[in-house]
N, CA, C, O and the ligand as a Tripos MOL2 file, in Angstrom:
@<TRIPOS>MOLECULE
protein
  269   267    68     0     0
PROTEIN
NO_CHARGES

@<TRIPOS>ATOM
      1 N         152.5980   99.1950  100.3740 N.3       1 MET1
      2 CA        152.2400   98.5110   99.0980 C.3       1 MET1
      3 C         151.0290   99.1330   98.4900 C.2       1 MET1
      4 O         150.0380   99.3650   99.1830 O.2       1 MET1
      5 N         151.0740   99.4020   97.2500 N.am      2 PRO2
      6 CA        149.9210   99.9880   96.5680 C.3       2 PRO2
      7 C         148.7620   98.9510   96.3090 C.2       2 PRO2
      8 O         148.9810   97.7470   96.1730 O.2       2 PRO2
      9 N         147.6120   99.4760   96.2590 N.am      3 ILE3
     10 CA        146.4610   98.6040   95.8780 C.3       3 ILE3
     11 C         146.1900   98.7750   94.3810 C.2       3 ILE3
     12 O         146.0780   99.9100   93.9160 O.2       3 ILE3
     13 N         146.0900   97.7590   93.6620 N.am      4 TYR4
     14 CA        145.8330   97.8530   92.2330 C.3       4 TYR4
     15 C         144.3720   97.3590   92.0310 C.2       4 TYR4
     16 O         143.8770   96.4880   92.7460 O.2       4 TYR4
     17 N         143.7460   97.9450   91.0590 N.am      5 GLU5
     18 CA        142.4040   97.5300   90.6610 C.3       5 GLU5
     19 C         142.4780   96.8570   89.2960 C.2       5 GLU5
     20 O         143.1120   97.3500   88.3620 O.2       5 GLU5
     21 N         141.8250   95.7480   89.2200 N.am      6 TYR6
     22 CA        141.8300   94.9600   88.0000 C.3       6 TYR6
     23 C         140.4240   94.7270   87.4830 C.2       6 TYR6
     24 O         139.4700   94.6110   88.2520 O.2       6 TYR6
     25 N         140.3170   94.6610   86.1710 N.am      7 GLU7
     26 CA        139.0190   94.3660   85.5340 C.3       7 GLU7
     27 C         139.1590   93.0910   84.7380 C.2       7 GLU7
     28 O         140.0630   92.9630   83.9120 O.2       7 GLU7
     29 N         138.2500   92.1280   84.9880 N.am      8 CYS8
     30 CA        138.2760   90.8990   84.2920 C.3       8 CYS8
     31 C         137.8940   91.1500   82.8190 C.2       8 CYS8
     32 O         136.8740   91.7780   82.5370 O.2       8 CYS8
     33 N         138.7210   90.6550   81.8910 N.am      9 VAL9
     34 CA        138.4800   90.8620   80.4650 C.3       9 VAL9
     35 C         137.2790   90.0500   79.9540 C.2       9 VAL9
     36 O         136.7320   90.3390   78.8890 O.2       9 VAL9
     37 N         136.8750   89.0220   80.7350 N.am     10 LYS10
     38 CA        135.8500   88.1860   80.2730 C.3      10 LYS10
     39 C         134.4590   88.5910   80.8010 C.2      10 LYS10
     40 O         133.5140   88.7420   80.0270 O.2      10 LYS10
     41 N         134.3520   88.7660   82.1360 N.am     11 CYS11
     42 CA        133.0560   89.0910   82.6840 C.3      11 CYS11
     43 C         132.9170   90.5390   83.1990 C.2      11 CYS11
     44 O         131.8400   90.9670   83.6130 O.2      11 CYS11
     45 N         134.0660   91.2900   83.1590 N.am     12 GLY12
     46 CA        134.0020   92.6750   83.5060 C.3      12 GLY12
     47 C         133.9670   92.9660   85.0580 C.2      12 GLY12
     48 O         133.7750   94.1010   85.4960 O.2      12 GLY12
     49 N         134.1590   91.8930   85.8320 N.am     13 HIS13
     50 CA        134.2410   92.0470   87.2530 C.3      13 HIS13
     51 C         135.4750   92.8340   87.7000 C.2      13 HIS13
     52 O         136.5890   92.5060   87.2900 O.2      13 HIS13
     53 N         135.2970   93.8760   88.5390 N.am     14 VAL14
     54 CA        136.4080   94.6060   89.0250 C.3      14 VAL14
     55 C         136.7080   94.2320   90.4620 C.2      14 VAL14
     56 O         135.8330   94.1820   91.3250 O.2      14 VAL14
     57 N         138.0060   93.9690   90.6780 N.am     15 PHE15
     58 CA        138.4420   93.5930   91.9920 C.3      15 PHE15
     59 C         139.7510   94.2540   92.3810 C.2      15 PHE15
     60 O         140.4810   94.7080   91.5010 O.2      15 PHE15
     61 N         140.0720   94.3260   93.6430 N.am     16 GLU16
     62 CA        141.3020   95.0350   94.1130 C.3      16 GLU16
     63 C         142.2870   93.9530   94.5570 C.2      16 GLU16
     64 O         141.8960   92.8690   94.9900 O.2      16 GLU16
     65 N         143.5690   94.2760   94.4360 N.am     17 LYS17
     66 CA        144.6170   93.4070   94.7730 C.3      17 LYS17
     67 C         145.7520   94.2090   95.4040 C.2      17 LYS17
     68 O         146.2390   95.1620   94.7950 O.2      17 LYS17
     69 N         146.1730   93.8540   96.5820 N.am     18 LEU18
     70 CA        147.3400   94.4640   97.2460 C.3      18 LEU18
     71 C         148.5850   93.7700   96.6980 C.2      18 LEU18
     72 O         148.7590   92.5610   96.8550 O.2      18 LEU18
     73 N         149.4360   94.5460   96.0620 N.am     19 GLN19
     74 CA        150.5990   93.9170   95.4240 C.3      19 GLN19
     75 C         151.9460   94.6230   95.7680 C.2      19 GLN19
     76 O         151.9980   95.8190   96.0520 O.2      19 GLN19
     77 N         152.9830   93.8380   95.7260 N.am     20 LYS20
     78 CA        154.3180   94.4620   95.8680 C.3      20 LYS20
     79 C         154.6170   95.2260   94.5770 C.2      20 LYS20
     80 O         154.1330   94.8680   93.5030 O.2      20 LYS20
     81 N         155.3810   96.2270   94.6960 N.am     21 VAL21
     82 CA        155.8150   97.0150   93.5160 C.3      21 VAL21
     83 C         156.5690   96.0700   92.5360 C.2      21 VAL21
     84 O         157.4920   95.3490   92.9150 O.2      21 VAL21
     85 N         156.1320   96.1160   91.2850 N.am     22 GLY22
     86 CA        156.8240   95.3220   90.3000 C.3      22 GLY22
     87 C         156.3210   93.8940   90.1570 C.2      22 GLY22
     88 O         156.7850   93.1230   89.3180 O.2      22 GLY22
     89 N         155.3610   93.5750   91.0020 N.am     23 GLU23
     90 CA        154.7400   92.1990   90.9170 C.3      23 GLU23
     91 C         153.8350   92.1770   89.6920 C.2      23 GLU23
     92 O         153.0740   93.1210   89.4790 O.2      23 GLU23
     93 N         153.9000   91.1330   88.8890 N.am     24 GLY24
     94 CA        153.1140   91.0210   87.7320 C.3      24 GLY24
     95 C         151.6760   90.6100   87.9230 C.2      24 GLY24
     96 O         151.2990   90.1610   89.0050 O.2      24 GLY24
     97 N         150.8710   90.7530   86.9000 N.am     25 SER25
     98 CA        149.4710   90.3650   87.0440 C.3      25 SER25
     99 C         149.1530   89.0160   86.3560 C.2      25 SER25
    100 O         148.0080   88.5660   86.3120 O.2      25 SER25
    101 N         150.2360   88.3930   85.8170 N.am     26 GLU26
    102 CA        150.0280   87.1810   85.0830 C.3      26 GLU26
    103 C         149.3620   86.0580   85.8630 C.2      26 GLU26
    104 O         148.6190   85.2490   85.3060 O.2      26 GLU26
    105 N         149.6410   86.0220   87.1630 N.am     27 ASP27
    106 CA        149.0970   84.9770   87.9430 C.3      27 ASP27
    107 C         147.7560   85.2440   88.5680 C.2      27 ASP27
    108 O         147.1570   84.3810   89.2100 O.2      27 ASP27
    109 N         147.2860   86.4890   88.3600 N.am     28 LEU28
    110 CA        146.0530   86.8320   88.9970 C.3      28 LEU28
    111 C         144.8420   86.2470   88.1910 C.2      28 LEU28
    112 O         144.8950   86.0730   86.9730 O.2      28 LEU28
    113 N         143.8000   85.9720   88.9230 N.am     29 GLU29
    114 CA        142.6410   85.5130   88.2140 C.3      29 GLU29
    115 C         141.3310   86.1610   88.8190 C.2      29 GLU29
    116 O         141.2480   86.5190   89.9940 O.2      29 GLU29
    117 N         140.4130   86.2600   87.9760 N.am     30 CYS30
    118 CA        139.1110   86.8210   88.3870 C.3      30 CYS30
    119 C         138.4380   85.9770   89.4520 C.2      30 CYS30
    120 O         138.2590   84.7720   89.2720 O.2      30 CYS30
    121 N         138.0670   86.5950   90.5480 N.am     31 PRO31
    122 CA        137.4200   85.8030   91.6420 C.3      31 PRO31
    123 C         136.0520   85.2720   91.2530 C.2      31 PRO31
    124 O         135.5080   84.4080   91.9400 O.2      31 PRO31
    125 N         135.4840   85.7770   90.1530 N.am     32 GLU32
    126 CA        134.1760   85.3650   89.7270 C.3      32 GLU32
    127 C         134.2400   84.1870   88.7610 C.2      32 GLU32
    128 O         133.6040   83.1530   88.9660 O.2      32 GLU32
    129 N         135.0140   84.3700   87.7190 N.am     33 CYS33
    130 CA        134.9870   83.3270   86.6580 C.3      33 CYS33
    131 C         136.3620   82.6720   86.4110 C.2      33 CYS33
    132 O         136.5280   81.8630   85.4990 O.2      33 CYS33
    133 N         137.3430   83.0520   87.2590 N.am     34 LYS34
    134 CA        138.6860   82.4340   87.2080 C.3      34 LYS34
    135 C         139.4770   82.6470   85.9630 C.2      34 LYS34
    136 O         140.4380   81.9300   85.6880 O.2      34 LYS34
    137 N         139.0570   83.6750   85.1770 N.am     35 THR35
    138 CA        139.9010   84.0280   83.9380 C.3      35 THR35
    139 C         141.1330   84.7080   84.3880 C.2      35 THR35
    140 O         141.1030   85.5370   85.2980 O.2      35 THR35
    141 N         142.2440   84.3640   83.7540 N.am     36 LYS36
    142 CA        143.5360   84.8870   84.0880 C.3      36 LYS36
    143 C         143.7760   86.1660   83.3300 C.2      36 LYS36
    144 O         143.0130   86.5600   82.4470 O.2      36 LYS36
    145 N         144.9270   86.8320   83.7300 N.am     37 ASN37
    146 CA        145.3640   88.0590   83.1070 C.3      37 ASN37
    147 C         144.3310   89.1670   83.0370 C.2      37 ASN37
    148 O         143.9430   89.5720   81.9410 O.2      37 ASN37
    149 N         143.8770   89.6640   84.1710 N.am     38 PRO38
    150 CA        142.9060   90.7690   84.1890 C.3      38 PRO38
    151 C         143.6140   92.0400   83.7250 C.2      38 PRO38
    152 O         144.8410   92.1260   83.7640 O.2      38 PRO38
    153 N         142.8180   93.0390   83.2800 N.am     39 LYS39
    154 CA        143.3040   94.2490   82.8450 C.3      39 LYS39
    155 C         143.5150   95.2010   84.0620 C.2      39 LYS39
    156 O         142.6370   95.3620   84.9090 O.2      39 LYS39
    157 N         144.7090   95.8140   84.1020 N.am     40 LYS40
    158 CA        145.0050   96.7080   85.2720 C.3      40 LYS40
    159 C         144.3340   98.0230   85.0190 C.2      40 LYS40
    160 O         144.4680   98.5990   83.9390 O.2      40 LYS40
    161 N         143.5740   98.5330   86.0570 N.am     41 LEU41
    162 CA        142.9950   99.8320   85.9120 C.3      41 LEU41
    163 C         143.8480  100.8820   86.6230 C.2      41 LEU41
    164 O         144.5270  100.5470   87.5940 O.2      41 LEU41
    165 N         143.8370  102.1150   86.1840 N.am     42 VAL42
    166 CA        144.5770  103.1970   86.7660 C.3      42 VAL42
    167 C         143.7810  103.7400   87.9240 C.2      42 VAL42
    168 O         142.6440  104.1830   87.7580 O.2      42 VAL42
    169 N         144.3680  103.7080   89.0770 N.am     43 THR43
    170 CA        143.7170  104.1280   90.3130 C.3      43 THR43
    171 C         144.6850  105.0090   91.0810 C.2      43 THR43
    172 O         145.0800  104.7200   92.2100 O.2      43 THR43
    173 N         145.0550  106.1190   90.4040 N.am     44 ARG44
    174 CA        146.0690  106.9630   90.9720 C.3      44 ARG44
    175 C         145.6160  107.5580   92.3090 C.2      44 ARG44
    176 O         146.4080  107.6100   93.2510 O.2      44 ARG44
    177 N         144.3290  108.0180   92.4140 N.am     45 PHE45
    178 CA        143.8930  108.6110   93.5980 C.3      45 PHE45
    179 C         143.9050  107.6150   94.7510 C.2      45 PHE45
    180 O         144.3570  107.9610   95.8430 O.2      45 PHE45
    181 N         143.4440  106.4390   94.5550 N.am     46 ARG46
    182 CA        143.3570  105.4690   95.6350 C.3      46 ARG46
    183 C         144.8080  105.0640   96.0670 C.2      46 ARG46
    184 O         145.0640  104.8760   97.2560 O.2      46 ARG46
    185 N         145.7050  104.9380   95.1350 N.am     47 THR47
    186 CA        147.1040  104.5690   95.4490 C.3      47 THR47
    187 C         147.7700  105.6380   96.2930 C.2      47 THR47
    188 O         148.4290  105.3780   97.3000 O.2      47 THR47
    189 N         147.5440  106.9180   95.7960 N.am     48 ASN48
    190 CA        148.1260  108.0300   96.5420 C.3      48 ASN48
    191 C         147.5990  108.1200   97.9820 C.2      48 ASN48
    192 O         148.3280  108.3850   98.9390 O.2      48 ASN48
    193 N         146.3500  107.8920   98.0640 N.am     49 LEU49
    194 CA        145.6720  107.9410   99.3920 C.3      49 LEU49
    195 C         146.2830  106.8600  100.2930 C.2      49 LEU49
    196 O         146.5780  107.0960  101.4640 O.2      49 LEU49
    197 N         146.4590  105.6990   99.7260 N.am     50 TRP50
    198 CA        147.0180  104.5850  100.5170 C.3      50 TRP50
    199 C         148.4770  104.8780  100.9380 C.2      50 TRP50
    200 O         148.8800  104.5890  102.0640 O.2      50 TRP50
    201 N         149.2550  105.4620   99.9990 N.am     51 SER51
    202 CA        150.6140  105.7790  100.2190 C.3      51 SER51
    203 C         150.7430  106.8380  101.3040 C.2      51 SER51
    204 O         151.6530  106.8100  102.1330 O.2      51 SER51
    205 N         149.7750  107.7960  101.2660 N.am     52 THR52
    206 CA        149.7790  108.8700  102.3210 C.3      52 THR52
    207 C         149.5400  108.2920  103.6260 C.2      52 THR52
    208 O         150.1910  108.6600  104.6040 O.2      52 THR52
    209 N         148.5850  107.3500  103.6960 N.am     53 PHE53
    210 CA        148.2190  106.6600  104.9170 C.3      53 PHE53
    211 C         149.4650  105.8900  105.4830 C.2      53 PHE53
    212 O         149.7290  105.9360  106.6840 O.2      53 PHE53
    213 N         150.1960  105.2070  104.6210 N.am     54 LEU54
    214 CA        151.3270  104.5000  105.0400 C.3      54 LEU54
    215 C         152.4400  105.3990  105.5210 C.2      54 LEU54
    216 O         153.1260  105.1070  106.5010 O.2      54 LEU54
    217 N         152.6070  106.5170  104.7990 N.am     55 ASP55
    218 CA        153.6360  107.4850  105.2010 C.3      55 ASP55
    219 C         153.3130  108.0150  106.6290 C.2      55 ASP55
    220 O         154.2090  108.1520  107.4610 O.2      55 ASP55
    221 N         152.0420  108.3040  106.8840 N.am     56 ASP56
    222 CA        151.6320  108.7640  108.1500 C.3      56 ASP56
    223 C         151.9540  107.7710  109.2640 C.2      56 ASP56
    224 O         152.4510  108.1420  110.3280 O.2      56 ASP56
    225 N         151.6560  106.4930  108.9910 N.am     57 MET57
    226 CA        151.9690  105.4780  109.9030 C.3      57 MET57
    227 C         153.4340  105.4010  110.2130 C.2      57 MET57
    228 O         153.8540  105.2870  111.3640 O.2      57 MET57
    229 N         154.2430  105.4720  109.0860 N.am     58 ASP58
    230 CA        155.6740  105.3640  109.1870 C.3      58 ASP58
    231 C         156.1970  106.5360  110.0230 C.2      58 ASP58
    232 O         157.0850  106.3480  110.8550 O.2      58 ASP58
    233 N         155.6720  107.7120  109.8160 N.am     59 ARG59
    234 CA        156.0110  108.8830  110.5540 C.3      59 ARG59
    235 C         155.7930  108.7510  112.0540 C.2      59 ARG59
    236 O         156.5940  109.2130  112.8650 O.2      59 ARG59
    237 N         154.6780  108.1050  112.3950 N.am     60 LYS60
    238 CA        154.3720  107.8800  113.8380 C.3      60 LYS60
    239 C         155.2800  106.8560  114.4540 C.2      60 LYS60
    240 O         155.6740  106.9840  115.6130 O.2      60 LYS60
    241 N         155.6250  105.8180  113.6730 N.am     61 VAL61
    242 CA        156.4410  104.7320  114.1960 C.3      61 VAL61
    243 C         157.8940  105.0590  114.2750 C.2      61 VAL61
    244 O         158.5890  104.7240  115.2340 O.2      61 VAL61
    245 N         158.3570  105.7520  113.1950 N.am     62 SER62
    246 CA        159.8150  106.1200  113.1200 C.3      62 SER62
    247 C         159.9570  107.5300  112.6790 C.2      62 SER62
    248 O         160.3260  107.7620  111.5280 O.2      62 SER62
    249 N         159.6900  108.4880  113.5140 N.am     63 PRO63
    250 CA        159.7550  109.9470  113.1480 C.3      63 PRO63
    251 C         161.1240  110.4050  112.7110 C.2      63 PRO63
    252 O         161.2480  111.3610  111.9460 O.2      63 PRO63
    253 N         162.1610  109.7250  113.1940 N.am     64 HIS64
    254 CA        163.5240  110.1840  112.8510 C.3      64 HIS64
    255 C         163.8100  110.1040  111.3480 C.2      64 HIS64
    256 O         164.7050  110.7850  110.8480 O.2      64 HIS64
    257 N         163.0710  109.2930  110.6470 N.am     65 LYS65
    258 CA        163.2940  109.1230  109.1940 C.3      65 LYS65
    259 C         162.8510  110.3910  108.4320 C.2      65 LYS65
    260 O         163.2860  110.6180  107.3030 O.2      65 LYS65
    261 N         162.0040  111.1960  109.0400 N.am     66 PHE66
    262 CA        161.3940  112.2560  108.2980 C.3      66 PHE66
    263 C         161.9040  113.6720  108.7630 C.2      66 PHE66
    264 O         161.2600  114.6820  108.4840 O.2      66 PHE66
    265 N         163.0310  113.7160  109.4510 N.am     67 LYS67
    266 CA        163.5650  114.9690  109.9490 C.3      67 LYS67
    267 C         164.3850  115.6230  108.8120 C.2      67 LYS67
    268 O         164.9420  116.7050  108.9970 O.2      67 LYS67
    269 ZN        135.6150   87.2560   85.3900 Zn       68 ZN68
@<TRIPOS>BOND
     1     1     2 1
     2     2     3 1
     3     3     4 2
     4     3     5 am
     5     5     6 1
     6     6     7 1
     7     7     8 2
     8     7     9 am
     9     9    10 1
    10    10    11 1
    11    11    12 2
    12    11    13 am
    13    13    14 1
    14    14    15 1
    15    15    16 2
    16    15    17 am
    17    17    18 1
    18    18    19 1
    19    19    20 2
    20    19    21 am
    21    21    22 1
    22    22    23 1
    23    23    24 2
    24    23    25 am
    25    25    26 1
    26    26    27 1
    27    27    28 2
    28    27    29 am
    29    29    30 1
    30    30    31 1
    31    31    32 2
    32    31    33 am
    33    33    34 1
    34    34    35 1
    35    35    36 2
    36    35    37 am
    37    37    38 1
    38    38    39 1
    39    39    40 2
    40    39    41 am
    41    41    42 1
    42    42    43 1
    43    43    44 2
    44    43    45 am
    45    45    46 1
    46    46    47 1
    47    47    48 2
    48    47    49 am
    49    49    50 1
    50    50    51 1
    51    51    52 2
    52    51    53 am
    53    53    54 1
    54    54    55 1
    55    55    56 2
    56    55    57 am
    57    57    58 1
    58    58    59 1
    59    59    60 2
    60    59    61 am
    61    61    62 1
    62    62    63 1
    63    63    64 2
    64    63    65 am
    65    65    66 1
    66    66    67 1
    67    67    68 2
    68    67    69 am
    69    69    70 1
    70    70    71 1
    71    71    72 2
    72    71    73 am
    73    73    74 1
    74    74    75 1
    75    75    76 2
    76    75    77 am
    77    77    78 1
    78    78    79 1
    79    79    80 2
    80    79    81 am
    81    81    82 1
    82    82    83 1
    83    83    84 2
    84    83    85 am
    85    85    86 1
    86    86    87 1
    87    87    88 2
    88    87    89 am
    89    89    90 1
    90    90    91 1
    91    91    92 2
    92    91    93 am
    93    93    94 1
    94    94    95 1
    95    95    96 2
    96    95    97 am
    97    97    98 1
    98    98    99 1
    99    99   100 2
   100    99   101 am
   101   101   102 1
   102   102   103 1
   103   103   104 2
   104   103   105 am
   105   105   106 1
   106   106   107 1
   107   107   108 2
   108   107   109 am
   109   109   110 1
   110   110   111 1
   111   111   112 2
   112   111   113 am
   113   113   114 1
   114   114   115 1
   115   115   116 2
   116   115   117 am
   117   117   118 1
   118   118   119 1
   119   119   120 2
   120   119   121 am
   121   121   122 1
   122   122   123 1
   123   123   124 2
   124   123   125 am
   125   125   126 1
   126   126   127 1
   127   127   128 2
   128   127   129 am
   129   129   130 1
   130   130   131 1
   131   131   132 2
   132   131   133 am
   133   133   134 1
   134   134   135 1
   135   135   136 2
   136   135   137 am
   137   137   138 1
   138   138   139 1
   139   139   140 2
   140   139   141 am
   141   141   142 1
   142   142   143 1
   143   143   144 2
   144   143   145 am
   145   145   146 1
   146   146   147 1
   147   147   148 2
   148   147   149 am
   149   149   150 1
   150   150   151 1
   151   151   152 2
   152   151   153 am
   153   153   154 1
   154   154   155 1
   155   155   156 2
   156   155   157 am
   157   157   158 1
   158   158   159 1
   159   159   160 2
   160   159   161 am
   161   161   162 1
   162   162   163 1
   163   163   164 2
   164   163   165 am
   165   165   166 1
   166   166   167 1
   167   167   168 2
   168   167   169 am
   169   169   170 1
   170   170   171 1
   171   171   172 2
   172   171   173 am
   173   173   174 1
   174   174   175 1
   175   175   176 2
   176   175   177 am
   177   177   178 1
   178   178   179 1
   179   179   180 2
   180   179   181 am
   181   181   182 1
   182   182   183 1
   183   183   184 2
   184   183   185 am
   185   185   186 1
   186   186   187 1
   187   187   188 2
   188   187   189 am
   189   189   190 1
   190   190   191 1
   191   191   192 2
   192   191   193 am
   193   193   194 1
   194   194   195 1
   195   195   196 2
   196   195   197 am
   197   197   198 1
   198   198   199 1
   199   199   200 2
   200   199   201 am
   201   201   202 1
   202   202   203 1
   203   203   204 2
   204   203   205 am
   205   205   206 1
   206   206   207 1
   207   207   208 2
   208   207   209 am
   209   209   210 1
   210   210   211 1
   211   211   212 2
   212   211   213 am
   213   213   214 1
   214   214   215 1
   215   215   216 2
   216   215   217 am
   217   217   218 1
   218   218   219 1
   219   219   220 2
   220   219   221 am
   221   221   222 1
   222   222   223 1
   223   223   224 2
   224   223   225 am
   225   225   226 1
   226   226   227 1
   227   227   228 2
   228   227   229 am
   229   229   230 1
   230   230   231 1
   231   231   232 2
   232   231   233 am
   233   233   234 1
   234   234   235 1
   235   235   236 2
   236   235   237 am
   237   237   238 1
   238   238   239 1
   239   239   240 2
   240   239   241 am
   241   241   242 1
   242   242   243 1
   243   243   244 2
   244   243   245 am
   245   245   246 1
   246   246   247 1
   247   247   248 2
   248   247   249 am
   249   249   250 1
   250   250   251 1
   251   251   252 2
   252   251   253 am
   253   253   254 1
   254   254   255 1
   255   255   256 2
   256   255   257 am
   257   257   258 1
   258   258   259 1
   259   259   260 2
   260   259   261 am
   261   261   262 1
   262   262   263 1
   263   263   264 2
   264   263   265 am
   265   265   266 1
   266   266   267 1
   267   267   268 2
@<TRIPOS>SUBSTRUCTURE
     1 MET1         2 RESIDUE 1 A MET
     2 PRO2         6 RESIDUE 1 A PRO
     3 ILE3        10 RESIDUE 1 A ILE
     4 TYR4        14 RESIDUE 1 A TYR
     5 GLU5        18 RESIDUE 1 A GLU
     6 TYR6        22 RESIDUE 1 A TYR
     7 GLU7        26 RESIDUE 1 A GLU
     8 CYS8        30 RESIDUE 1 A CYS
     9 VAL9        34 RESIDUE 1 A VAL
    10 LYS10       38 RESIDUE 1 A LYS
    11 CYS11       42 RESIDUE 1 A CYS
    12 GLY12       46 RESIDUE 1 A GLY
    13 HIS13       50 RESIDUE 1 A HIS
    14 VAL14       54 RESIDUE 1 A VAL
    15 PHE15       58 RESIDUE 1 A PHE
    16 GLU16       62 RESIDUE 1 A GLU
    17 LYS17       66 RESIDUE 1 A LYS
    18 LEU18       70 RESIDUE 1 A LEU
    19 GLN19       74 RESIDUE 1 A GLN
    20 LYS20       78 RESIDUE 1 A LYS
    21 VAL21       82 RESIDUE 1 A VAL
    22 GLY22       86 RESIDUE 1 A GLY
    23 GLU23       90 RESIDUE 1 A GLU
    24 GLY24       94 RESIDUE 1 A GLY
    25 SER25       98 RESIDUE 1 A SER
    26 GLU26      102 RESIDUE 1 A GLU
    27 ASP27      106 RESIDUE 1 A ASP
    28 LEU28      110 RESIDUE 1 A LEU
    29 GLU29      114 RESIDUE 1 A GLU
    30 CYS30      118 RESIDUE 1 A CYS
    31 PRO31      122 RESIDUE 1 A PRO
    32 GLU32      126 RESIDUE 1 A GLU
    33 CYS33      130 RESIDUE 1 A CYS
    34 LYS34      134 RESIDUE 1 A LYS
    35 THR35      138 RESIDUE 1 A THR
    36 LYS36      142 RESIDUE 1 A LYS
    37 ASN37      146 RESIDUE 1 A ASN
    38 PRO38      150 RESIDUE 1 A PRO
    39 LYS39      154 RESIDUE 1 A LYS
    40 LYS40      158 RESIDUE 1 A LYS
    41 LEU41      162 RESIDUE 1 A LEU
    42 VAL42      166 RESIDUE 1 A VAL
    43 THR43      170 RESIDUE 1 A THR
    44 ARG44      174 RESIDUE 1 A ARG
    45 PHE45      178 RESIDUE 1 A PHE
    46 ARG46      182 RESIDUE 1 A ARG
    47 THR47      186 RESIDUE 1 A THR
    48 ASN48      190 RESIDUE 1 A ASN
    49 LEU49      194 RESIDUE 1 A LEU
    50 TRP50      198 RESIDUE 1 A TRP
    51 SER51      202 RESIDUE 1 A SER
    52 THR52      206 RESIDUE 1 A THR
    53 PHE53      210 RESIDUE 1 A PHE
    54 LEU54      214 RESIDUE 1 A LEU
    55 ASP55      218 RESIDUE 1 A ASP
    56 ASP56      222 RESIDUE 1 A ASP
    57 MET57      226 RESIDUE 1 A MET
    58 ASP58      230 RESIDUE 1 A ASP
    59 ARG59      234 RESIDUE 1 A ARG
    60 LYS60      238 RESIDUE 1 A LYS
    61 VAL61      242 RESIDUE 1 A VAL
    62 SER62      246 RESIDUE 1 A SER
    63 PRO63      250 RESIDUE 1 A PRO
    64 HIS64      254 RESIDUE 1 A HIS
    65 LYS65      258 RESIDUE 1 A LYS
    66 PHE66      262 RESIDUE 1 A PHE
    67 LYS67      266 RESIDUE 1 A LYS
    68 ZN68       269 GROUP 0 **** ****
């Protein structure tokens, strides 16, 4: 699962959220001021890093999938 970074449109607070692919941001709210619909930030590097980490884990657990 990728980690997404969101920025609150009201107070500018940036927070991270682990989400399933395709899950919307409509129900998210800022942990600081409870404003809904935060702006999604592009965090390509972080997401790739996380995906690489998960791939490595998967490789160790089930190496047959990567032959
Ligand atoms: Zn806020």
